[in-house]
N, C-alpha and C positions, 0 to 999 in steps of 0.2 A: 509603565507601556502605554499607557494612556498618551503621555507626553510625546513618545517616540508616533505613534496612532496618529496623532493631531496634525506631527509635522508632516509624515506620508502623505498624510491626506490633504495638507494644504499645497504641498510640491505637485501633488496630481492636479489637482485644480489650477494652480498657476499654469501647467504645461498644457490641461487645456483649450483653457484662454487664450493661448497663442498658438493653437493648435496649425494655426495658418501659415505661421511664420516654420514652426518645427514640422518640415514636413513627412517627418518619418514616425513621428509619432503618431501611435492606434491605441485602441482599448476596445473589449470588449466584459463579458460579464455572465453569471446565471443565478438567476434564482431558485431554488429548490427546496422542497417541502417531504419530510422524512417523519412519517410516522409508523413505529414498533409497538406493538403489543404482544404481552407474554403472561408468566408468573413464575414469581420468586420460587426456587427451590429451597428457598434459607426460610421465609416466614410463610411461605405457601399464600401468599396475594397475588393477584393479578394487579400488574400494570399497565401502563401507558405512555409514551414519552410521543411528543411531537418536536422535532427539529427543522424551523427555519431558518436558512445560508443564503445570504446574499455575497456574492464573489464580485470584488473588482477586478480586473486584470488590464491595468495599464502596459504599454510596452513605447520603448524609443530607442533609435539605432540612430547613431553620429558615426559618423565614417566605419571605422574599425572597432567601434562602442555599442555596447548594446544593452538595455536595462529591460528587465521583465519582472513584473511584480506579480501576487494576486493577493488582495484584503479580503479578508473575511468577517462578516457581522456576523453571529449566529443571537439564535432566541429558543430556550429551551424549556417548555412547559408539561406537563401532564404530572400523572399521579407517582411516575419513574422518581423525580427526584426526592420522594420518601423510601427511596425504597435502598434494598441493601448493596444491590449492584451501582447507584450510583456514588452511594459511602466508599465503594472500593473506586472508582473511577475518580473520584474528587481527591480523594488521600493520593494516590499515584504520582510518584514525579515524573516529571518532564524531563523526556531524553536529550533535549536539546540547550546547545551551546548556548544561544541569545535569549534573550527576554522581550521576544516580540508577540508577545500574547497573554492576555490577561483577563481578569473580570470587568464587566461595566458595573451592573449588577447582580445582585446573588441572594433569593429568597425561596423559600420552600416552592412556592409558585412560581414564581420565572428565574429562569437564570438567562442573562444579555453578558454574551463574552466576545471579542474580534482576537484577530490575531493576523501578521504573515504569512501566510501557508506558503509562500512564494517570495521570495527577492533575489534575484544576483543581478552584479554587474559581468557583461563577457566582454574579453579583449580578443580578437584577432591577432595573436600576434607572430611575427616570422617563422616562430618556434612553434607555436601550435595555439590552440585555444587555450583560455586561462577565464575560469566561472567563478566568482566568489559569494557566498550566499549561500539561505535556504534552498536548496535542490533535490532532485530527485537525484540517484544514481543508481542504477538497477542493473547489474549484471550479470542477471539470470538468466536460463534458458527455459526450464521444465514450463509448466502449465499450471500444477496443481501446489507442487512444493518448490520452493528454491532455497536452497542451502545455501548458493552461493549471493543472495541476495542479502547481506548481511548489512549493510549501513540503511536500506531503506525497506525493508520484511513486511511484509502482511500474511495474516493469517486465511485458511482459505474457505474460514469462516466467516470473514468479515462482509459485516452488512453493508461497505460500500467499497466493494475490490479494486471501486478504480483511484481509490482515497489513500494517499501515502503520506505519514506523516511527517515526512522531509529530514535532511540530515543538515546541518551550516557545517560549511565546508569550501575549502579551496581543491577546484579540479583543471588538473590540466589534459587535456586531449589532444591528438596529433593522428590524421591518417597516417596509415600505411599501408603503401599503394593504392588498388584501386578499390582493394576488398577489406583493409585490413587497420585497425585501430590501437594505439596505445595511449593507456588513461596514469592517470596518476592523480593520489587524492591525499590531503591531509583534513580529517576535520577533530577540532579540536575539543579537549572537556577540561572544566574548569578544575581537575584531578588530570594532570601529565599523564597517570596510569590507566586514564580512563579515555585517554583521546584515539586516534587509527590513523593508520598510514599505512595505504595499501598500493599496489602496480598490479595491473589487467594487460594482459597483451593478447590480441583478438586477430585470424588469421584465416583466412580462407585456404584450405589444405587439399589436395587430392578430393574434392567435391565436399568435404566436409568446413562445417564453419566451427572451427577451434577459438577456443579461450582458456587461456591461462590465468589464476588469480596468484598473490601473496602477501601476505601485508601481515600488522600486528593489528588486532581490534582490541581494545580495551583488555591489555594484559593476554588476550590469546592470541600464538602464531596461528594463522591461516595459511593453508596451501589446495588449490583447488584448481579442477579443472572444468570445462563443462565443450558440448560437442552437440551438433545437430545435422540433419541432413534425410536423404530418403533413399531406399531401397525397394524397387519393383513395385512403385506405387503404394510403400507405405513410408509414412514418415517415423522420426526417431528423434528423441533429446536423452541429452543427457547433463549430468551432475556430480561430482565428487570433490568432497572437500573432508581434509583432515585438519585435525585441528588439535593443540596444545595450549592448555591453560596452564603450563608451566607450575601449579602449585598443585594439577591432579593430574589424571590420566590421561593420555593424545588419545581421542577417539576418531570414526569415523564418520560422515552421514552422505547419502547418497541417493538420486533419482534415476529410474528409468524409465522413457515413458515411448509409448508406441501410438502415433497418430492415421486417422485416416480421412481423407475429404473425398464424400460423396456425391454423383448427383443431386442437384436440387440445393447444393447448397448445403447438406448437412455435413455435419464435423464430429470426430467420437476419437475422444484420446483416452487411452489407459497408463497409469502411473503405477510405481512401485515405489516406496522412500522405506530405505533405512533410516532410523535414528541411531547411534551407538552411544547416545548419551540420553536413557530414560530419565526424565523427574521423578520424585514418588508420583504416588499414583494420584490423581486429579480429584477423585470421587468427590462432585461437586465443589470442588474450588474455582470458585466465578473470577477470580482475576484471572485465572489461562485464558476463559472464553473471551475476557473481554481485553485481554490485553493487549495491545499493538505489536508484541514481540512475540512468536513462535512458540509456544511449550509444550511439548509432550512427553506423554507418560509412557509409550510404547516402544517398540523395534522397530516393528516392522506393522508397515501401513499399504493397503490398496486402496486407489481411488480412481471414480472413470467422469472424466468431464465430458458435456455433450452439447452443442450448442448450434444453432442455428438461424440465419436471416430467410423466414417464410416467404417474407414480402419487402418493401420498401417501408413499411409498414409496421411489422412485427418482425420481434425476434425473441428467440428464449435459449437460458442458457441453465447446466443440469448440471450439480456437482454431487455425489457420491462417495462418500470416505467410511472405510473398515479399520477399527484397529485391532491386526489379528491378533494380539498377546488378548485382549480382556473381552473381543468378540462385540465392540461398542459402535456404532455406527452413527452419522451422519447424513441427511437427506436435504439438499438446499437447491430447491430449481427459483427462478426466476424469469419474468416475462414483462419484454417493454414494448410500447405501442406506442407511436408516434400518432400525436392526433391531427388528421388533417385540415388543419388549421395555419393564419397567419398571425404571429411567428411560430414557429415551431417550438409544439411543447412535449415533451415524452414522458409516458405514465410506464411508472415499474411496481408488478405485485410479487410478494416474492413469500416464500417460509421457508421455515425450517423445521425437519423432526429428528429428533435422537430415539436413541436407543440402546439398550444394554442395562446391565446390573446396575443397582444403586453406589456401589462404589467403583464404579468402571470411569474411563476417561470421558466418556459424554454421553451416558445412561442418566444420569441423577440432572440432566438439565430437562426444560419444559418445552414444548413447541413453541412458537415464536412466528409471529406474522408481521411482513412490513409493508408498507406502499409508498412510495417516491414519484413525485412529482416534481417536474426539473423546466425550464422554460431559459434559456439561452438565447442572449442579447447582445 
């Protein structure tokens, strides 16, 4: 990974040196600091984590070709590095195909790591757009739970809801009329049986934004239907997925969403999520909460999402989730302020509270607080 990253940085530096000659080259970046504090339900010790991330995003376009990349350099410090949670994360397998990430330095006091968070080459061909590399392939519609978002899933309790791990894949995408698209994706894995191949068709029909998906995802055959629209000032979204693992029984997952936009910029959405394949009860299994792959212990969930841009400098977002089977719950508010200085700096504060019995899905977890500072350049 170190050699690959050095080659990438050298190439970007070379492009920047001749940027005047390459008029279609541009670049941007960001610097983020994320601090999190909580207490481990395993050893009951308090921990603190501080993540600093430098992200560089070069872009280059030449005729029908386009190169996009995002390179991350991260530093992690704090007592979190000596916690059971970090031990779980450290030993977790990376689901991505290419080895474009690795550690620069690793100790009990400091971890330095880097990765190509995104890197794609795109060709606008006569038969559609072809994009190869580490990318986001998001086919979701609903706002809290997204069973159709199989390749780039994110959990509703993610501390960085805008960050997705990415998938190494080849994507073909072509417009179908003014409001339709046809997409096909192949995501390889080191075992052929773990690879994914899928097709999605999206079309606007009779006032409904409709999507149909079918594919083979790591030995699981899936077919999904999504839709969104509005009736009498009430928006609605839905996703339904049928899955057949081959080695087990087939099952369904589905989301129904109602949402409203009120005067003053206040938005509200309520969702019901049905999970036809509940996993064994979590009961303090930290791997579930920390995993990038959503895993649910119950069949029936209710969720509420509220968000508002109070002003150009202040926004907030609140997520509340309840497992209707074991009565456990999560309450997750976040608020973001844009500091009135140049360049723009965003300050975000948030917390997560959990409730329920100790053997329920969320009841064993301790409250968590976070503070985030992000600067774009």
